[in-house]
N, CA, C and O of each residue as an XYZ file, in Angstrom:
1028
protein
N     144.684     74.834     68.939
C     144.112     76.165     69.811
C     142.664     76.568     69.210
O     141.652     76.812     69.868
N     142.790     76.579     67.962
C     141.335     77.276     67.489
C     140.269     76.147     67.621
O     139.055     76.344     67.657
N     140.875     74.968     67.688
C     139.430     73.860     67.756
C     138.782     74.122     69.217
O     137.559     74.161     69.358
N     139.846     74.330     70.490
C     139.958     74.473     71.730
C     139.098     75.901     72.097
O     138.560     76.148     73.177
N     139.123     76.708     70.970
C     138.241     78.080     71.128
C     137.058     77.794     70.619
O     136.105     78.237     71.261
N     136.783     77.090     69.502
C     135.581     76.880     69.052
C     134.377     75.625     70.000
O     133.213     75.732     70.387
N     135.334     74.586     70.062
C     134.656     74.080     71.513
C     134.121     74.631     72.859
O     133.097     74.309     73.464
N     135.060     75.530     73.171
C     134.953     76.376     74.197
C     133.619     77.460     74.143
O     132.848     77.660     75.082
N     133.555     78.124     72.742
C     132.501     78.812     72.579
C     131.520     78.345     72.306
O     130.600     79.018     72.772
N     131.034     77.115     71.522
C     129.938     76.158     71.402
C     129.824     75.980     72.600
O     128.688     76.415     72.788
N     130.292     75.557     73.826
C     129.886     75.216     75.330
C     128.950     76.426     75.690
O     127.781     76.350     76.068
N     129.606     77.416     75.519
C     128.921     78.806     76.296
C     127.856     79.128     75.455
O     126.774     79.233     76.033
N     127.862     79.326     74.176
C     126.223     79.223     73.555
C     125.407     78.314     74.156
O     124.440     78.820     74.726
N     125.506     77.004     74.211
C     124.728     75.929     74.577
C     124.405     76.302     76.213
O     123.198     76.375     76.442
N     125.155     76.511     77.197
C     124.927     76.921     78.366
C     123.781     78.060     78.391
O     122.777     78.039     79.102
N     124.144     79.045     77.473
C     123.262     80.518     77.365
C     122.075     79.817     76.714
O     120.995     80.228     77.139
N     122.006     78.891     75.817
C     120.618     78.718     75.113
C     119.864     77.679     76.239
O     118.642     77.587     76.123
N     120.413     77.025     77.137
C     119.706     76.089     78.237
C     119.306     77.068     79.570
O     118.401     76.638     80.286
N     119.882     78.250     79.906
C     119.747     79.321     80.854
C     118.252     79.171     81.047
O     117.790     78.371     81.861
N     117.446     80.016     80.227
C     116.244     80.144     80.422
C     115.505     78.994     80.770
O     114.622     79.117     81.619
N     115.749     77.760     80.189
C     115.034     76.651     80.338
C     115.077     76.287     82.070
O     114.161     76.074     82.865
N     116.762     76.328     82.262
C     116.880     76.041     83.699
C     116.355     76.881     84.745
O     115.894     76.363     85.761
N     116.387     78.412     84.557
C     116.000     79.267     85.383
C     114.806     79.139     85.335
O     114.138     78.567     86.197
N     114.259     79.799     84.039
C     112.914     79.720     83.739
C     112.072     80.869     84.617
O     111.255     81.612     84.073
N     112.375     80.914     86.032
C     111.563     81.627     86.748
C     112.348     83.106     87.398
O     112.187     83.613     88.508
N     113.152     83.513     86.368
C     114.017     84.759     86.834
C     112.830     86.301     86.575
O     111.748     86.342     85.990
N     113.459     87.196     87.150
C     112.261     88.283     86.768
C     112.059     88.542     85.151
O     110.968     88.893     84.701
N     113.315     88.315     84.257
C     113.066     88.612     82.942
C     111.924     87.436     82.363
O     111.084     87.851     81.565
N     111.902     86.461     82.628
C     110.864     85.387     82.323
C     109.675     85.463     82.681
O     108.735     85.212     81.927
N     109.529     85.913     84.189
C     108.269     86.207     84.871
C     107.581     87.478     84.221
O     106.352     87.495     84.149
N     108.204     88.363     83.826
C     107.629     89.755     83.178
C     107.218     89.382     81.611
O     106.280     89.886     80.994
N     108.082     88.445     81.148
C     107.219     88.031     79.574
C     106.326     87.159     79.650
O     105.565     87.203     78.684
N     106.045     86.221     80.543
C     104.926     85.609     80.737
C     104.026     86.265     81.344
O     102.873     85.882     81.148
N     104.237     87.415     82.241
C     102.878     88.283     82.447
C     102.506     87.392     83.770
O     101.332     87.582     84.088
N     103.126     86.556     84.548
C     102.475     85.824     85.618
C     103.612     85.444     86.567
O     104.712     84.985     86.258
N     103.035     85.783     88.028
C     104.243     85.312     89.040
C     103.278     84.112     89.702
O     102.235     84.316     90.325
N     103.894     82.790     89.408
C     103.004     81.950     89.901
C     103.734     81.649     91.496
O     104.937     81.547     91.736
N     102.655     81.555     92.401
C     102.505     81.710     93.966
C     102.064     80.113     94.583
O     100.911     79.717     94.414
N     103.019     79.311     95.255
C     102.579     78.527     96.119
C     101.628     78.480     96.991
O     102.121     79.232     97.832
N     100.555     78.136     97.459
C     100.041     78.406     98.806
C      99.152     77.244     98.995
O      98.801     76.471     98.103
N      98.710     77.177    100.664
C      97.956     76.214    101.050
C      96.392     75.863    100.286
O      95.876     74.902     99.714
N      95.984     77.365    100.691
C      94.563     77.519    100.474
C      93.923     77.245    101.388
O      92.721     77.476    101.254
N      94.336     76.700    102.590
C      93.116     75.833    103.675
C      93.941     76.672    105.185
O      93.800     76.200    106.313
N      94.641     77.740    104.955
C      95.062     78.202    106.127
C      94.527     79.899    106.485
O      95.109     80.976    106.352
N      93.311     79.578    106.931
C      92.875     81.029    107.309
C      93.670     81.787    108.406
O      94.003     81.043    109.328
N      93.994     82.870    108.516
C      93.243     83.910    107.697
C      94.220     84.352    106.407
O      93.928     85.248    105.615
N      95.300     83.634    106.363
C      96.151     83.768    105.289
C      95.773     83.164    103.749
O      95.788     83.707    102.645
N      95.533     82.207    104.053
C      95.092     81.711    102.579
C      94.008     80.795    102.463
O      94.385     79.623    102.431
N      93.064     80.927    102.406
C      91.513     79.912    102.266
C      90.856     80.479    101.428
O      91.187     81.480    100.792
N      89.585     79.710    101.342
C      88.193     79.702    100.487
C      87.251     80.443    101.217
O      86.983     80.173    102.387
N      86.820     81.211    100.694
C      85.736     82.047    100.967
C      84.310     81.164    100.635
O      84.375     80.167     99.917
N      83.117     81.586    101.177
C      81.961     80.973    101.038
C      81.329     80.607     99.855
O      80.443     79.760     99.740
N      82.028     81.562     98.633
C      81.756     81.596     97.326
C      82.847     80.540     96.346
O      82.825     80.365     95.128
N      83.940     79.831     97.575
C      84.817     79.226     97.074
C      86.128     79.870     96.084
O      86.918     79.231     95.389
N      86.046     81.276     96.284
C      87.048     81.913     96.140
C      88.493     82.292     96.933
O      88.467     82.947     97.974
N      89.555     81.890     96.429
C      90.760     82.099     97.263
C      90.976     83.233     97.818
O      90.996     84.125     96.969
N      91.185     83.680     99.093
C      91.351     84.949     99.779
C      91.885     84.676    100.932
O      91.786     83.528    101.366
N      92.652     85.807    101.767
C      93.567     85.663    102.501
C      94.451     86.902    102.544
O      94.548     87.711    101.622
N      95.314     86.989    104.130
C      96.449     87.971    104.033
C      97.469     87.883    102.706
O      97.797     88.774    101.922
N      97.824     86.552    102.752
C      98.918     86.005    102.141
C      98.451     86.255    100.330
O      99.151     86.603     99.380
N      97.687     86.071    100.372
C      96.996     85.977     98.760
C      96.892     87.355     98.501
O      97.478     87.657     97.462
N      96.364     88.280     99.066
C      96.167     89.763     98.820
C      97.744     90.325     98.722
O      98.021     91.007     97.735
N      98.720     90.074     99.656
C     100.057     90.234     99.646
C     100.667     89.961     98.335
O     101.293     90.816     97.709
N     100.376     88.128     97.721
C     100.955     87.873     96.617
C     100.163     88.628     95.370
O     100.640     88.544     94.238
N      99.255     89.177     95.547
C      98.723     89.728     94.681
C      98.933     91.353     94.393
O      98.558     91.817     93.316
N      99.447     92.057     95.239
C     100.093     93.183     95.571
C     101.284     93.286     95.048
O     101.669     94.258     94.399
N     101.981     92.218     95.319
C     103.360     92.001     95.041
C     103.739     91.794     93.579
O     104.844     92.133     93.158
N     102.833     91.247     92.834
C     103.001     90.608     91.490
C     102.665     92.145     90.767
O     103.413     92.651     89.931
N     101.644     92.653     91.161
C     101.037     93.873     90.561
C     102.302     95.028     90.610
O     102.403     95.774     89.636
N     103.040     95.140     91.477
C     104.256     95.702     91.774
C     105.652     95.411     90.321
O     106.616     96.035     89.879
N     105.163     94.487     90.130
C     106.359     94.080     89.308
C     105.785     93.805     87.813
O     106.340     93.324     86.824
N     104.448     94.295     88.019
C     103.773     94.444     86.607
C     103.357     93.315     85.779
O     103.440     93.410     84.555
N     102.798     91.971     86.490
C     102.489     90.914     86.210
C     101.485     90.504     87.233
O     101.381     91.087     88.312
N     100.617     89.314     86.812
C      99.186     88.774     87.583
C     100.136     87.735     88.732
O     101.340     87.486     88.680
N      99.273     87.336     89.587
C      99.472     86.486     90.417
C      98.745     85.458     90.098
O      97.542     85.633     89.903
N      99.309     84.194     89.981
C      98.647     83.012     89.716
C      99.059     81.938     90.868
O     100.196     81.499     91.042
N      97.820     81.586     91.666
C      98.007     80.863     92.750
C      98.114     79.016     92.309
O      97.345     78.476     91.513
N      99.123     78.382     92.968
C      98.989     76.955     93.180
C      99.152     76.403     94.225
O     100.060     76.547     95.043
N      97.988     75.533     94.242
C      97.685     75.404     95.673
C      97.944     74.156     96.125
O      97.336     73.333     95.440
N      98.579     73.670     96.978
C      99.155     72.481     97.819
C      99.228     72.281     99.196
O      98.963     73.093    100.082
N      99.730     70.767     99.329
C      99.447     71.159    100.964
C     100.756     71.302    101.768
O     101.794     70.881    101.256
N     100.779     71.858    102.974
C     101.986     72.245    103.815
C     103.124     71.324    103.278
O     104.028     71.682    102.524
N     102.927     70.081    103.792
C     103.941     69.345    103.601
C     104.841     69.256    102.584
O     106.015     69.246    102.953
N     104.551     69.159    100.883
C     105.365     69.712     99.994
C     105.328     70.866     99.557
O     105.830     71.030     98.445
N     104.751     72.023    100.239
C     104.606     73.298     99.382
C     105.965     73.691     98.939
O     106.198     74.089     97.798
N     106.930     73.559     99.950
C     108.257     74.403     99.723
C     108.913     73.685     98.814
O     109.575     74.406     98.068
N     109.011     72.194     98.513
C     109.421     71.511     97.668
C     108.895     71.768     96.168
O     109.345     71.388     95.087
N     108.031     72.376     96.425
C     107.473     72.555     95.007
C     108.159     73.779     94.460
O     108.132     74.171     93.294
N     108.814     74.348     95.545
C     109.536     75.478     94.349
C     111.024     74.670     93.879
O     111.528     75.121     92.850
N     111.612     73.744     94.421
C     112.564     72.857     93.864
C     112.085     72.108     92.503
O     112.894     72.043     91.578
N     110.826     71.555     92.360
C     110.136     71.006     91.435
C     109.803     71.947     90.509
O     109.090     71.557     89.584
N     110.205     73.309     90.527
C     109.725     74.476     89.512
C     108.090     74.388     89.218
O     107.594     74.531     88.100
N     107.464     74.163     90.255
C     105.992     74.182     90.060
C     105.372     75.667     89.980
O     104.317     75.920     89.398
N     106.284     76.743     90.734
C     105.977     77.947     90.690
C     107.299     78.757     91.221
O     108.280     78.333     91.830
N     107.016     79.896     90.831
C     108.389     81.005     91.173
C     108.494     81.417     92.920
O     109.565     81.861     93.334
N     107.659     81.288     93.601
C     107.594     81.525     94.873
C     106.788     80.978     95.762
O     105.843     80.423     95.203
N     106.762     80.895     97.022
C     105.744     80.395     98.048
C     105.301     81.686     99.279
O     106.050     82.144    100.142
N     104.195     81.971     99.078
C     103.392     82.814    100.085
C     102.666     82.497    100.803
O     101.467     82.477    100.524
N     103.230     82.067    102.205
C     102.329     81.176    103.055
C     102.748     81.380    104.395
O     102.779     80.363    105.087
N     103.015     82.248    104.826
C     103.575     82.590    106.566
C     104.739     81.809    106.674
O     105.025     81.219    107.716
N     105.642     81.760    105.335
C     106.618     80.776    105.753
C     107.910     81.111    106.970
O     108.509     82.158    106.726
N     108.231     80.609    107.802
C     109.041     81.198    108.808
C     110.813     81.310    108.242
O     111.573     80.543    107.650
N     110.896     82.421    108.690
C     112.583     82.677    108.433
C     113.520     81.842    109.043
O     114.079     82.347    110.016
N     113.882     80.596    108.717
C     114.820     79.848    109.258
C     116.136     79.610    108.939
O     116.399     79.489    107.743
N     117.413     79.473    110.108
C     118.317     79.312    109.319
C     118.673     78.083    108.640
O     119.661     78.018    107.909
N     118.020     77.260    108.823
C     117.803     75.841    108.502
C     117.180     75.930    106.367
O     117.672     75.302    105.429
N     116.274     76.716    106.349
C     115.627     76.868    105.374
C     116.479     77.797    104.241
O     116.585     77.557    103.039
N     117.033     78.892    104.971
C     118.047     79.895    104.739
C     119.099     79.298    103.891
O     119.504     79.905    102.900
N     119.709     77.775    104.333
C     121.086     77.262    103.415
C     120.238     76.707    102.166
O     120.845     76.167    101.241
N     119.103     76.813    102.139
C     118.784     75.835    100.495
C     117.599     76.972     99.799
O     117.129     76.591     98.727
N     117.151     78.166    100.267
C     116.874     79.074     99.919
C     116.872     80.572    100.001
O     117.338     80.885    101.097
N     116.543     81.626     99.298
C     116.676     82.818     99.694
C     115.057     83.354    100.111
O     114.031     82.928     99.581
N     115.116     84.197    100.992
C     113.839     84.915    101.781
C     114.231     86.671    101.136
O     115.258     87.322    100.943
N     112.771     86.886    100.978
C     112.440     88.422    100.799
C     112.967     89.145    102.431
O     113.573     88.379    103.180
N     112.780     90.217    102.787
C     112.686     90.908    104.070
C     111.500     90.351    104.830
O     110.553     89.844    104.229
N     111.543     90.432    105.987
C     110.134     89.891    106.721
C     109.207     91.004    106.409
O     109.385     92.222    106.424
N     107.708     89.954    105.995
C     106.863     91.136    105.618
C     105.482     90.932    106.809
O     104.447     91.597    106.862
N     105.953     89.672    107.767
C     104.688     89.626    108.794
C     105.702     89.068    109.933
O     106.699     88.387    109.697
N     105.202     89.537    111.364
C     105.726     89.094    112.331
C     104.525     88.554    113.635
O     103.334     88.844    113.737
N     105.305     87.766    114.431
C     103.915     87.075    115.203
C     105.046     86.723    116.513
O     106.178     86.245    116.433
N     104.345     87.111    117.596
C     104.726     86.873    118.729
C     103.748     85.683    119.634
O     102.546     85.483    119.462
N     104.502     85.100    120.463
C     104.124     84.242    121.587
C     103.121     85.305    122.550
O     103.708     86.283    123.012
N     101.975     85.189    122.798
C     101.157     85.870    123.434
C     100.455     85.344    124.603
O      99.746     84.371    124.345
N     100.466     85.739    125.848
C      99.641     85.021    127.059
C      98.141     85.744    126.892
O      97.952     86.954    127.014
N      97.179     84.808    126.607
C      95.963     85.116    126.933
C      95.103     84.774    127.880
O      94.795     83.594    128.052
N      94.594     85.790    128.631
C      93.531     85.226    129.870
C      92.023     86.109    129.472
O      91.817     86.880    128.534
N      91.038     85.627    130.653
C      89.970     86.425    130.498
C      89.774     87.492    131.070
O      90.215     87.581    132.215
N      89.027     88.700    130.461
C      88.867     89.765    131.054
C      88.358     89.987    132.510
O      87.269     89.555    132.888
N      89.226     90.697    133.311
C      88.812     90.519    134.554
C      89.963     90.127    135.358
O      90.465     90.680    136.337
N      90.349     88.799    134.591
C      91.431     88.099    135.644
C      92.813     88.830    135.807
O      93.628     88.743    134.889
N      93.072     89.463    136.806
C      94.139     90.130    137.216
C      95.132     89.508    137.757
O      96.209     90.074    137.947
N      94.865     88.012    138.142
C      96.035     86.969    138.459
C      96.872     86.781    137.912
O      97.940     86.396    138.389
N      96.568     87.067    136.350
C      97.873     86.615    135.628
C      98.384     87.936    134.574
O      97.719     88.450    133.674
N      99.612     88.241    134.961
C     100.278     89.555    134.441
C     101.410     89.105    133.421
O     101.749     89.691    132.393
N     101.777     88.247    133.807
C     103.100     87.848    133.267
C     103.292     86.026    132.820
O     102.492     85.176    133.213
N     104.125     85.811    132.219
C     104.104     83.994    131.884
C     104.691     83.480    133.161
O     104.582     82.257    133.252
N     105.332     84.107    134.260
C     105.494     83.729    135.492
C     104.654     83.229    136.362
O     104.820     82.148    136.928
N     103.541     84.107    136.549
C     102.361     83.882    136.774
C     101.186     82.611    136.133
O     100.025     82.339    136.440
N     102.028     82.114    135.246
C     101.209     80.752    135.030
C     101.188     79.787    136.050
O     100.309     78.935    136.179
N     102.584     79.993    137.077
C     102.742     78.712    137.930
C     101.796     78.392    138.725
O     101.384     79.138    139.613
N     101.369     77.280    138.491
C     100.326     76.497    139.251
C      98.956     76.620    138.483
O      98.048     75.859    138.818
N      98.753     77.528    137.479
C      97.507     77.738    136.741
C      97.319     76.599    135.627
O      98.272     75.882    135.323
N      96.243     76.478    135.115
C      95.912     76.029    134.142
C      95.884     76.587    132.595
O      95.015     77.358    132.188
N      96.827     76.148    131.898
C      96.857     76.587    130.544
C      96.754     75.712    129.391
O      97.455     74.738    129.115
N      95.749     76.221    128.747
C      95.384     75.116    127.322
C      96.093     75.210    126.219
O      95.988     76.298    125.653
N      96.922     74.273    125.622
C      97.694     73.851    124.761
C      97.458     72.711    123.884
O      96.814     71.705    124.181
N      97.957     72.926    122.930
C      98.402     71.984    121.775
C      99.857     71.428    122.285
O     100.862     72.100    122.052
N      99.944     70.139    123.010
C     100.761     69.552    124.192
C     102.180     69.586    123.348
O     103.145     69.567    124.111
N     102.520     69.631    121.983
C     103.596     68.993    120.996
C     104.027     70.668    120.783
O     105.133     70.945    120.319
N     103.355     71.402    121.046
C     103.686     73.041    120.433
C     104.620     73.581    120.954
O     104.957     73.387    122.122
N     105.226     74.408    120.089
C     106.485     75.777    121.200
C     105.563     76.300    122.420
O     105.917     76.346    123.598
N     104.222     76.712    121.863
C     103.642     77.582    122.820
C     103.436     76.599    124.630
O     103.472     76.962    125.806
N     103.238     75.335    123.949
C     102.871     74.193    124.875
C     104.165     73.998    126.313
O     104.116     73.900    127.539
N     105.223     74.023    125.251
C     106.538     74.055    125.917
C     106.707     75.230    126.821
O     106.976     75.064    128.011
N     106.511     76.775    126.128
C     106.609     77.596    127.146
C     106.103     77.673    128.432
O     106.700     77.824    129.498
N     104.507     77.503    128.111
C     103.844     77.163    129.409
C     103.975     76.399    130.431
O     103.484     76.549    131.550
N     104.916     75.235    129.888
C     104.918     74.209    131.132
C     106.496     74.856    131.456
O     106.836     74.273    132.485
N     107.274     75.511    131.170
C     108.463     75.831    131.468
C     108.068     76.958    132.406
O     108.878     77.317    133.261
N     106.923     77.521    132.311
C     106.252     78.597    133.047
C     105.802     78.129    134.264
O     105.421     78.915    135.131
N     105.805     76.618    134.466
C     105.013     76.205    135.786
C     103.496     75.898    135.586
O     102.743     75.660    136.531
N     103.175     75.920    134.499
C     101.423     76.051    134.358
C     101.138     74.313    134.146
O     102.024     73.641    133.617
N      99.855     73.671    134.596
C      99.547     72.381    134.582
C      98.630     72.810    132.760
O      97.741     73.628    132.524
N      99.330     71.882    131.861
C      98.681     71.503    130.809
C      97.337     70.992    130.720
O      96.874     70.060    131.377
N      96.752     71.689    129.842
C      95.392     70.933    129.327
C      95.171     70.582    127.972
O      94.727     71.539    127.338
N      95.328     69.513    127.277
C      95.574     69.663    125.699
C      94.581     69.743    124.970
O      93.495     69.219    125.216
N      94.873     70.460    123.921
C      93.555     70.614    122.872
C      94.244     70.530    121.618
O      95.432     70.282    121.412
N      93.410     70.749    120.893
C      93.668     70.465    119.221
C      94.201     71.830    118.817
O      95.081     71.739    117.962
N      93.994     72.711    119.086
C      94.763     74.009    118.618
C      93.888     75.193    119.395
O      93.268     75.138    120.457
N      94.072     76.244    118.487
C      93.879     77.782    119.148
C      92.552     77.815    119.424
O      92.197     78.235    120.526
N      91.534     77.351    118.411
C      90.160     77.695    118.709
C      89.628     76.971    119.878
O      88.927     77.611    120.662
N      89.880     75.645    120.117
C      89.751     74.788    121.521
C      90.371     75.566    122.604
O      89.736     75.798    123.633
N      91.712     76.030    122.413
C      92.186     76.696    123.634
C      91.620     77.793    124.067
O      91.584     78.096    125.260
N      91.111     78.507    123.099
C      90.309     80.055    123.523
C      88.824     79.581    124.307
O      88.287     80.208    125.220
N      88.346     78.346    123.708
C      87.015     78.044    124.256
C      87.022     77.611    125.848
O      86.220     77.866    126.746
N      88.418     76.749    125.838
C      88.564     76.567    127.614
C      88.582     77.500    128.318
O      87.834     77.533    129.296
N      89.536     78.643    127.994
C      89.396     79.717    128.810
C      88.451     80.465    128.803
O      88.259     81.277    129.708
N      87.577     80.316    127.636
C      86.396     81.475    128.253
C      85.253     80.572    128.753
O      84.226     81.102    129.175
N      85.344     79.638    128.733
C      84.291     78.577    129.617
C      84.980     78.413    131.066
O      84.309     77.743    131.851
N      86.067     78.856    131.497
C      86.729     78.742    132.685
C      87.209     77.382    133.087
O      87.307     76.999    134.252
N      87.469     76.757    132.123
C      88.218     75.091    131.955
C      89.535     75.440    132.253
O      90.065     74.761    133.132
N      90.247     76.396    131.703
C      91.497     76.769    131.964
C      91.703     78.302    132.031
O      91.017     79.222    131.586
N      92.873     78.288    132.733
C      92.996     79.812    133.172
C      93.373     80.802    131.984
O      92.984     81.965    131.875
N      94.456     79.906    130.859
C      95.001     81.065    130.103
C      95.227     80.002    128.980
O      94.870     78.826    129.048
N      95.958     80.675    127.806
C      96.607     80.069    126.783
C      97.557     80.707    126.618
O      97.567     81.888    126.968
N      98.787     80.033    125.956
C      99.679     80.746    125.309
C      99.685     80.634    123.559
O      99.712     79.443    123.250
N      99.671     81.305    122.659
C      99.283     81.349    121.504
C      99.976     82.237    120.770
O     100.877     82.858    121.334
N      99.721     82.451    119.495
C     100.514     83.132    118.726
C      99.133     84.295    118.535
O      97.907     84.235    118.619
N     100.198     85.362    118.227
C      99.448     86.606    118.207
C      98.451     87.310    117.132
O      97.483     88.066    117.202
N      99.328     86.549    115.908
C      98.143     86.694    114.835
C      97.052     85.950    114.512
O      96.225     86.196    113.634
N      97.099     84.766    115.473
C      95.754     83.514    115.476
C      94.863     84.765    116.281
O      93.758     85.086    115.843
N      95.503     85.491    117.598
C      94.645     86.044    118.463
C      93.989     87.258    117.781
O      92.825     87.466    118.125
N      94.472     88.013    116.967
C      94.258     89.249    116.030
C      92.995     88.868    115.199
O      92.105     89.600    114.766
N      93.124     87.832    115.120
C      92.408     87.264    113.958
C      90.893     86.924    114.764
O      89.831     87.493    114.507
N      91.047     86.114    115.541
C      90.053     85.861    116.505
C      89.301     87.122    116.767
O      88.088     87.091    116.560
N      89.903     88.339    117.237
C      89.279     89.272    117.675
C      88.563     90.288    116.705
O      87.728     91.164    116.932
N      89.159     89.882    115.584
C      88.649     90.691    114.560
C      87.373     90.311    114.161
O      86.634     91.194    113.726
N      86.784     88.624    114.255
C      85.604     88.230    114.266
C      84.741     88.451    115.163
O      83.586     88.782    114.894
N      85.233     88.281    116.471
C      84.714     88.211    117.900
C      85.282     89.419    118.505
O      86.308     89.252    119.164
N      84.749     90.749    118.393
C      85.365     91.861    119.049
C      85.131     91.582    120.614
O      85.956     91.591    121.527
N      83.710     91.325    120.639
C      83.153     91.083    121.986
C      83.477     89.852    122.997
O      82.931     89.571    124.064
N      84.509     89.233    122.338
C      84.999     88.061    123.157
C      85.585     88.480    124.602
O      86.498     89.307    124.580
N      85.199     88.045    125.730
C      86.005     88.582    126.794
C      87.211     87.903    127.334
O      87.302     87.448    128.473
N      88.427     87.866    126.116
C      89.433     87.606    126.267
C      90.491     88.689    126.309
O      90.082     89.688    125.717
N      91.740     88.840    126.817
C      92.868     89.657    126.583
C      93.909     89.067    126.551
O      93.915     87.868    126.828
N      95.320     89.864    126.136
C      96.544     89.624    126.121
C      97.026     90.202    127.385
O      96.912     91.419    127.532
N      97.530     89.511    128.283
C      98.154     89.887    129.387
C      99.657     89.938    129.306
O     100.314     90.563    130.137
N     100.202     89.277    128.300
C     101.698     89.485    128.363
C     102.015     89.297    126.894
O     101.102     88.993    126.127
N     103.244     89.458    126.461
C     104.093     88.920    125.184
C     105.357     88.768    125.238
O     106.084     89.496    125.914
N     105.749     87.833    124.554
C     107.309     87.531    124.081
C     107.674     89.028    123.542
O     106.850     89.708    122.929
N     109.069     89.489    123.854
C     109.710     90.468    123.183
C     110.224     89.927    121.872
O     109.566     90.456    120.976
N     111.053     89.159    121.418
C     111.323     88.797    120.369
C     109.876     87.847    119.755
O     109.059     87.108    120.305
N     110.178     88.534    117.728
C     109.098     87.704    117.127
C     109.635     87.032    116.565
O     110.861     87.059    116.673
N     108.916     85.935    115.541
C     109.333     84.941    114.486
C     108.576     86.076    113.466
O     107.675     86.897    113.635
N     109.470     85.656    112.262
C     109.133     86.506    111.128
C     109.219     85.471    109.999
O     109.979     84.517    109.834
N     107.959     86.071    109.103
C     107.809     85.209    107.852
C     108.405     86.004    106.622
O     108.485     87.227    106.734
N     108.771     85.478    105.617
C     109.323     86.035    104.515
C     108.629     85.498    103.077
O     107.853     84.543    103.098
N     108.956     86.157    101.888
C     108.381     85.355    100.705
C     109.774     84.664    100.495
O     110.866     85.220    100.615
N     109.548     83.361    100.162
C     110.828     82.029     99.568
C     110.980     82.051     98.221
O     110.028     82.019     97.440
N     112.145     82.104     97.896
C     112.490     81.512     96.203
C     113.556     80.805     96.203
O     114.359     80.895     97.132
N     113.716     80.104     95.315
C     114.868     79.691     94.968
C     115.971     80.435     95.084
O     115.864     81.656     94.974
N     117.234     79.836     95.327
C     118.617     80.664     95.503
C     118.978     80.968     93.858
O     118.245     80.495     92.989
N     120.067     81.727     93.537
C     120.458     82.051     92.313
C     119.568     83.101     91.589
O     119.960     83.569     90.520
N     118.393     83.484     92.127
C     117.582     84.616     91.599
C     117.867     86.052     91.814
O     116.891     86.798     91.882
N     118.733     86.419     91.899
C     118.933     87.925     92.747
C     118.235     89.050     92.278
O     118.066     90.034     92.998
N     117.763     88.972     90.981
C     117.250     90.256     90.550
C     115.724     89.917     90.857
O     115.014     90.898     91.079
N     115.236     88.895     90.892
C     113.976     88.671     91.223
C     113.916     88.651     92.924
O     112.815     89.022     93.331
N     114.795     88.323     93.902
C     114.532     88.817     95.284
C     114.621     90.266     95.709
O     113.948     90.653     96.665
N     115.518     91.192     94.961
C     115.567     92.483     94.734
C     114.187     93.012     94.347
O     113.670     93.819     95.120
N     113.422     92.596     93.064
C     112.120     93.217     93.034
C     110.936     92.857     93.782
O     109.910     93.532     93.698
N     111.032     91.765     94.555
C     110.202     91.246     95.271
C     110.434     92.332     96.534
O     109.489     93.048     96.865
N     111.688     92.425     97.205
C     111.738     93.406     98.218
C     111.283     94.748     97.961
O     110.464     95.353     98.653
N     111.853     95.175     96.940
C     111.092     96.627     96.490
C     109.872     96.848     96.326
O     109.403     97.979     96.449
N     109.102     95.716     95.997
C     107.642     95.523     96.276
C     107.102     95.562     97.329
O     105.976     95.983     97.594
N     107.915     95.103     98.027
C     107.393     94.869     99.864
C     107.461     96.455    100.328
O     106.621     97.026    101.024
N     108.815     97.095     99.702
C     108.787     98.318    100.339
C     107.871     99.411     99.672
O     107.465    100.304    100.416
N     107.592     99.428     98.668
C     106.385     99.854     98.051
C     104.934     99.990     98.236
O     104.211    100.986     98.256
N     104.674     98.644     98.375
C     103.194     98.649     99.335
C     102.875     99.022    100.658
O     101.782     99.154    101.208
N     104.234     99.193    101.138
C     104.163     99.745    102.525
C     104.077    100.939    102.531
O     103.388    101.565    103.337
N     104.834    101.489    101.543
C     104.794    103.248    101.072
C     103.495    103.482    100.992
O     102.871    104.159    101.809
N     102.966    102.866     99.883
C     101.487    103.428     99.362
C     100.209    103.154    100.037
O      99.073    103.531     99.748
N     100.663    102.377    101.053
C      99.473    102.074    102.303
C      98.920    100.967    101.613
O      97.873    100.772    102.230
N      98.985    100.137    100.723
C      98.239     98.765    100.550
C      98.635     97.861    101.470
O      97.832     97.020    101.875
N      99.750     97.901    101.865
C      99.903     96.672    103.209
C      99.392     97.279    104.325
O      99.275     96.287    105.044
N      98.950     98.330    105.074
C      98.117     98.701    105.954
C      96.806     98.274    105.471
O      96.435     97.329    106.167
N      96.014     98.547    104.641
C      94.916     98.273    104.200
C      94.712     96.595    104.202
O      93.644     96.308    104.744
N      95.380     95.550    103.787
C      95.572     94.328    103.668
C      95.668     94.198    105.470
O      94.715     93.836    106.161
N      96.547     94.444    105.818
C      96.947     94.098    107.515
C      95.372     94.391    107.995
O      94.635     93.455    108.306
N      94.964     95.673    108.024
C      93.707     96.168    108.703
C      92.810     95.431    108.264
O      92.156     94.990    109.210
N      92.376     95.002    107.106
C      91.397     93.877    106.803
C      91.535     92.621    107.748
O      90.568     92.015    108.209
N      92.894     92.294    107.987
C      92.514     90.821    108.307
C      92.931     90.774    109.763
O      92.577     89.745    110.339
N      93.572     91.613    110.455
C      94.202     91.552    111.613
C      93.524     93.076    112.661
O      93.457     93.159    113.888
N      93.246     93.770    111.952
C      92.594     95.157    112.677
C      94.148     96.179    113.066
O      94.092     97.101    113.879
N      95.228     95.867    112.456
C      96.666     96.805    112.508
C      97.573     95.963    111.821
O      97.494     94.864    111.271
N      98.760     97.092    112.083
C      99.716     96.442    111.236
C     100.647     95.296    112.047
O     101.346     95.473    113.045
N     100.443     94.186    111.356
C     101.444     93.096    111.554
C     102.943     93.074    110.934
O     103.605     92.058    111.143
N     103.420     93.944    110.316
C     104.818     93.828    110.101
C     106.073     93.750    110.840
O     107.145     93.223    110.542
N     105.581     94.589    112.181
C     106.461     94.571    113.316
C     106.234     93.504    114.624
O     107.012     93.521    115.577
């Protein structure tokens, strides 16, 4: 019996000794290191990109810096391509990913998410002065500029539009502006970013979907203390006005809802 107890005790001690190496990224370790390592693309404006000087900037970059500050540490960004970005959490390249990661049931099975910190909706964009399109149903028989394989393209097609294929948001907007398309269905955040940089562009939102898609800060499962601290940090930066300042800077309004 004593031998069994001794072996059990030794096993517990060994497990305890291994825990920091296995977890490593828990809240205590992050605070001890003084750094929150954040995975991000660095090529996805306005969320995470490099400015003219080469500095990493963007909405998600500043959110990451603000959250880290509330944890009492500095943010350290590790850049990588989107295809392998979330997998970098598994490889323990960083503690979290902040890169407009959509909260989905599939991802929630493997990872934990913070409370949503940004929301986007599908919006119907038309030229100023065009009152013939006031709802998604009004797209029937109209030309809609869309990336053909996107969810937005599918929504336009379901609404009865004739699709005009594009490479993405910028090209879609240009086709609407030059009257080669009547409308485009696209992401509300992309539209806000566009209007922030080109406020005089003669386009407007004619309609928007009621349900929003939400993004959160994603971490490994099994780190409840870190998750709680991140959620508290998000509450705090909204309460003290930091979130609004960042949101206004990049989108001209609060994009949390």
